[in-house]
C-alpha positions as CSV (number, residue, x, y, z in Angstrom):
1,M,-5.5,-0.5,13.3
2,T,-8.4,1.1,11.5
3,G,-9.0,3.5,14.3
4,S,-5.5,4.8,14.1
5,F,-5.4,5.2,10.3
6,P,-8.8,6.5,9.2
7,E,-7.6,7.5,5.7
8,I,-6.5,3.9,5.0
9,R,-9.8,2.5,6.4
10,E,-11.9,4.9,4.2
11,A,-10.0,4.1,1.1
12,A,-10.2,0.4,1.8
13,L,-13.9,0.5,2.2
14,A,-14.5,2.8,-0.8
15,Q,-12.2,1.7,-3.5
16,P,-11.6,-2.1,-4.0
17,P,-14.5,-4.4,-4.7
18,A,-15.9,-6.6,-1.9
19,G,-14.0,-9.8,-1.5
20,T,-10.6,-8.3,-2.3
21,G,-7.6,-9.1,-0.1
22,L,-4.3,-7.2,-0.5
23,N,-0.9,-7.8,1.1
24,G,1.2,-4.7,1.7
25,E,2.8,-2.3,4.0
26,L,1.8,1.0,5.6
27,V,4.5,3.6,5.0
28,M,4.8,7.3,5.8
29,W,6.9,9.9,4.1
30,E,8.5,13.0,5.5
31,S,10.8,15.3,3.6
32,G,11.1,12.7,0.8
33,R,12.2,9.9,3.1
34,L,10.4,7.0,4.7
35,A,9.5,8.0,8.3
36,F,8.9,4.7,10.2
37,E,8.7,6.6,13.5
38,R,5.5,8.3,12.2
39,L,3.8,4.9,12.2
40,Q,3.6,5.4,16.0
41,R,0.3,6.9,15.2
42,L,-1.0,3.4,16.0
43,A,-1.6,4.6,19.6
44,R,-3.9,7.5,18.5
45,R,-7.7,7.1,18.1
46,R,-10.6,9.3,17.1
47,A,-9.8,13.0,16.9
48,G,-6.1,12.4,17.5
49,A,-6.0,9.9,14.6
50,V,-7.8,12.3,12.3
51,E,-5.4,15.1,13.1
52,A,-2.4,12.8,12.6
53,A,-3.8,11.7,9.3
54,R,-3.9,15.3,8.1
55,Q,-0.4,16.0,9.3
56,W,1.2,12.7,8.3
57,P,-1.0,10.7,5.9
58,A,-0.2,7.0,5.6
59,H,0.2,5.3,2.3
60,Y,-0.5,1.6,1.7
61,V,2.0,0.0,-0.7
62,V,0.5,-3.2,-2.1
63,C,2.8,-6.1,-2.8
64,A,0.3,-8.8,-3.8
65,L,-3.3,-9.8,-4.4
66,V,-4.3,-12.6,-2.0
67,H,-8.0,-12.7,-2.5
68,A,-10.3,-11.8,-5.4
69,G,-13.7,-13.2,-4.7
70,G,-11.8,-16.3,-3.8
71,E,-8.3,-17.3,-2.8
72,V,-5.6,-16.6,-5.4
73,V,-2.4,-17.4,-3.6
74,G,-2.1,-20.7,-5.5
75,W,-2.0,-18.8,-8.8
76,P,1.3,-18.4,-10.6
77,C,3.0,-15.0,-9.7
78,Q,2.6,-13.6,-13.2
79,R,-1.1,-14.3,-13.1
80,R,-1.5,-12.7,-9.7
81,R,0.5,-9.7,-10.7
82,A,-1.7,-9.2,-13.8
83,A,-4.8,-9.5,-11.7
84,L,-3.4,-6.9,-9.3
85,E,-2.6,-4.5,-12.0
86,S,-6.1,-5.0,-13.6
87,L,-7.6,-4.4,-10.2
88,F,-5.9,-1.0,-9.9
89,A,-6.7,-0.1,-13.5
90,D,-10.3,-1.3,-13.6
91,H,-11.3,0.2,-10.2
92,G,-9.3,3.4,-10.3
93,L,-7.4,2.6,-7.1
94,R,-5.2,5.5,-6.4
95,G,-4.3,8.1,-3.9
96,I,-3.1,6.3,-0.8
97,A,-2.5,2.9,-2.3
98,D,-0.1,1.8,-5.0
99,A,1.0,-1.5,-6.4
100,V,4.8,-2.0,-6.0
101,P,6.3,-1.8,-9.4
102,V,8.0,-5.0,-10.7
103,P,11.1,-4.4,-12.8
104,T,11.6,-6.6,-15.9
105,N,15.2,-5.5,-16.4
106,P,17.7,-7.1,-14.0
107,A,19.9,-3.9,-14.1
108,T,16.9,-1.9,-12.8
109,A,16.3,-4.4,-10.0
110,R,20.0,-4.3,-9.0
111,G,19.8,-0.5,-9.0
112,W,17.0,-0.6,-6.5
113,L,19.3,-2.3,-4.0
114,D,21.4,0.9,-4.0
115,W,18.4,3.2,-3.6
116,T,19.2,4.9,-0.3
117,A,17.9,8.4,-1.0
118,A,14.4,7.5,0.3
119,G,15.8,5.8,3.4
120,L,15.6,2.3,2.1
């Protein structure tokens, strides 16, 4: 996969500290909507992948921290979320990777289920 998504590979090598494991999804946007068909870039390599990255950059949406110098999947969810947020804040992770926001208001969470404007 790293050959098809050079922008994700570069960010992964440059931004988080060694020993970090993140769980997430690659997404691509086009005209304000998710464009899953653009993930077909997986078949491109080298110059073709670099050109595709310029035209349709991928974005890594992080759901969970799974490794932080050691396995953290046994930690309670709130502790893992706090560690993930600290990782992003302390190391300036930005650009192509974002932590999925976690709503604390049930009405907000229910509203997300109706969020179709972005193709969800």
